[in-house]
C-alpha positions in Angstrom: 58.0 -46.4 39.3 57.7 -49.0 35.7 60.3 -47.5 32.7 60.1 -48.2 29.4 64.2 -48.1 28.0 65.2 -48.2 24.0 68.9 -48.7 23.0 69.6 -49.0 19.0 72.8 -47.0 19.7 75.4 -50.1 17.6 74.7 -53.3 15.3 72.1 -54.7 18.0 68.2 -53.6 19.4 66.7 -54.0 22.6 64.3 -52.8 24.4 64.0 -52.9 28.9 61.0 -52.2 31.5 62.4 -52.1 34.4 60.5 -51.2 38.1 63.0 -50.3 41.4 66.1 -52.2 40.4 64.3 -55.6 38.8 63.9 -56.3 35.3 60.1 -57.0 34.3 61.0 -57.8 30.7 63.5 -57.3 28.6 64.1 -58.3 24.8 67.1 -58.5 22.2 68.2 -58.3 17.9 71.5 -58.4 16.8 70.4 -60.0 13.3 71.4 -57.6 11.2 68.3 -56.4 10.5 67.2 -52.3 10.4 66.3 -51.0 13.6 63.6 -49.1 11.6 62.3 -53.1 10.6 62.8 -54.2 14.2 62.6 -51.4 16.8 58.5 -51.7 17.6 58.2 -54.8 16.9 60.3 -55.9 19.1 58.6 -53.3 22.2 55.8 -54.5 21.2 56.5 -58.7 21.2 57.8 -58.1 24.6 55.2 -55.8 26.1 52.7 -58.5 24.8 54.1 -60.6 26.6 55.1 -60.3 29.7 51.3 -58.8 29.8 52.2 -55.1 30.1 51.0 -52.0 28.7 52.4 -48.0 27.5 49.9 -47.5 29.9 51.4 -48.5 33.1 55.3 -46.8 31.9 55.8 -44.0 34.0 59.2 -43.0 32.0 60.2 -43.5 28.8 64.7 -44.0 28.3 67.0 -44.3 25.5 70.1 -44.3 24.4 71.0 -40.6 23.1 74.5 -40.8 22.5 77.4 -41.9 21.4 76.7 -44.1 18.8 76.0 -44.9 15.2 74.3 -41.8 13.9 70.9 -43.3 12.2 70.8 -45.9 14.6 70.7 -42.8 17.7 67.9 -41.2 15.5 65.3 -43.9 15.3 66.0 -45.1 19.1 65.4 -40.9 20.2 62.5 -40.2 17.5 60.6 -43.8 18.8 61.3 -42.7 22.2 59.9 -39.6 22.0 56.9 -40.2 19.5 56.1 -43.1 22.7 56.4 -39.6 25.0 53.9 -38.0 23.2 51.1 -40.0 23.1 50.6 -40.7 26.3 52.2 -37.5 28.2 55.2 -39.2 29.4 58.6 -37.6 30.6 61.7 -38.6 29.1 65.2 -39.6 30.2 68.1 -39.4 27.6 71.0 -42.0 28.8 74.5 -41.6 27.8 75.1 -45.2 25.3 78.3 -45.8 27.5 77.0 -45.4 31.1 74.1 -47.8 30.0 77.3 -50.6 29.3 78.7 -49.7 32.2 75.8 -50.7 34.1 77.3 -54.6 33.0 79.4 -54.3 35.1 79.0 -52.1 38.4 79.3 -55.8 40.5 82.8 -55.9 39.7 85.1 -53.8 41.5 87.4 -52.7 38.8 88.4 -49.9 36.7 85.1 -49.9 33.4 86.7 -48.7 30.4 83.8 -48.3 27.8 84.8 -48.4 24.4 83.0 -48.1 21.5 84.3 -48.4 17.7 84.0 -44.7 16.6 86.4 -45.6 13.0 89.7 -43.4 12.3 91.5 -44.7 15.7 89.5 -43.0 17.6 86.4 -44.9 20.1 83.7 -43.5 21.7 84.9 -43.6 25.3 83.7 -42.7 29.3 85.5 -44.6 32.0 83.8 -45.6 36.0 84.8 -47.0 38.5 83.1 -49.9 40.6 83.3 -49.8 43.4 80.4 -51.5 46.5 77.8 -51.5 43.5 78.6 -47.8 42.4 79.4 -46.3 39.7 81.5 -43.3 40.1 82.8 -41.4 36.2 85.7 -40.7 35.8 85.8 -39.5 32.9 83.1 -37.5 30.7 82.2 -38.8 27.3 84.3 -38.1 24.8 85.7 -39.3 21.4 89.6 -40.0 21.7 92.0 -41.7 20.1 92.9 -45.1 21.5 97.5 -44.0 21.5 95.9 -41.4 24.4 93.6 -43.0 25.6 96.1 -45.7 26.7 98.7 -43.2 27.9 95.7 -42.3 30.1 95.6 -45.8 31.9 99.0 -46.1 31.3 100.1 -45.6 35.5 96.6 -47.4 36.6 96.8 -50.1 38.1 93.0 -50.7 39.5 92.2 -54.4 37.3 90.5 -52.6 34.3 87.9 -54.5 32.2 87.2 -53.8 29.1 83.3 -53.1 28.1 81.1 -52.5 24.8 80.9 -52.7 20.6 84.6 -52.2 20.3 85.9 -53.5 23.4 88.4 -56.1 21.5 89.7 -53.1 19.2 90.8 -51.4 23.0 91.7 -55.0 24.5 93.4 -55.9 22.1 95.5 -51.8 21.7 95.9 -51.5 25.5 97.1 -55.3 25.8 99.7 -53.9 22.4 101.1 -51.1 25.2 101.1 -53.6 28.1 98.9 -52.2 29.5 96.3 -55.5 31.4 93.7 -55.5 31.2 90.7 -57.8 31.2 87.4 -58.1 28.2 84.6 -58.3 29.9 82.8 -62.1 29.9 80.5 -62.3 26.5 77.3 -62.6 27.9 77.7 -58.9 29.6 80.1 -57.1 26.8 77.3 -55.1 25.1 75.3 -52.2 25.9 71.7 -53.2 26.2 68.4 -51.5 27.0 68.1 -52.5 30.7 71.1 -50.8 31.7 69.0 -47.8 30.0 67.0 -48.5 32.5 69.0 -49.3 35.6 71.6 -46.0 34.4 67.4 -44.3 34.0 66.0 -45.0 37.3 68.9 -43.0 39.3 68.5 -40.1 37.3 65.2 -40.5 37.4 65.7 -39.7 41.4 67.7 -36.9 40.8 65.9 -34.9 38.4 67.2 -35.2 34.9 64.2 -36.0 33.3 62.8 -34.2 30.1 60.6 -33.7 28.1 59.6 -35.9 25.2 60.0 -32.2 22.4 63.4 -31.5 24.7 64.9 -35.1 23.7 67.4 -35.3 22.0 71.2 -37.3 20.3 74.2 -36.3 21.2 76.7 -37.4 18.5 80.1 -35.8 20.7 81.3 -35.4 17.1 79.9 -34.2 14.0 78.8 -36.7 10.9 81.0 -37.9 7.6 79.1 -36.2 5.8 79.1 -33.4 8.0 83.1 -33.6 8.0 83.6 -33.3 4.3 81.5 -30.6 4.5 83.7 -28.8 6.3 86.6 -29.9 4.3 85.0 -28.2 0.9 84.8 -25.3 2.7 81.1 -25.6 3.1 78.6 -24.5 5.7 76.6 -27.6 8.2 73.3 -26.7 7.4 71.3 -25.2 4.7 70.2 -21.5 5.6 
């Protein structure tokens, strides 16, 4: 089954097609342009260059969180539209699980990190061994201090990956916790990781309809937090 995957959780945007664990096509862009301008032309160009079409896809996958609120909405909305048009199932993939795919070939602890601001990171920790990933924590928004405390007595080799990797890496080193940065080519989240993770999830029956596909934010947006601080409702009746 061919899987078309989208990744818009941070500043970069990417798309990929994977079949049976092999990457058939991929495209990546990190130019500072908005995802609303770049995502669909990127997908269209990738499919045309690879002589593939949406009709050949069996599943639409997307990184559905955590990440940039606007970026996630753009990616999920695009995935819903593509899937609805062809009546295809969808798979929402954790951004953190997808980025862990980059280092699943290592025998190490993988610390996934996205900068969540306010001295926090969106984080999950995985163990990679013999090409397999084992989830050690759930996705969460966590302070750097709390993450360092959790890893203080972990003596395994640790790699930090994600767009918040350097922030996390520097803090852990300051706390005397040895770790390594993922190689630059493997550091950032990308649609290939989304597709590979979706392939496993789909084999376990973990797909949804385009109507059911939704973003997973982990915490309230700044606007919502400000409304609560003022004693206002988050939603309007």
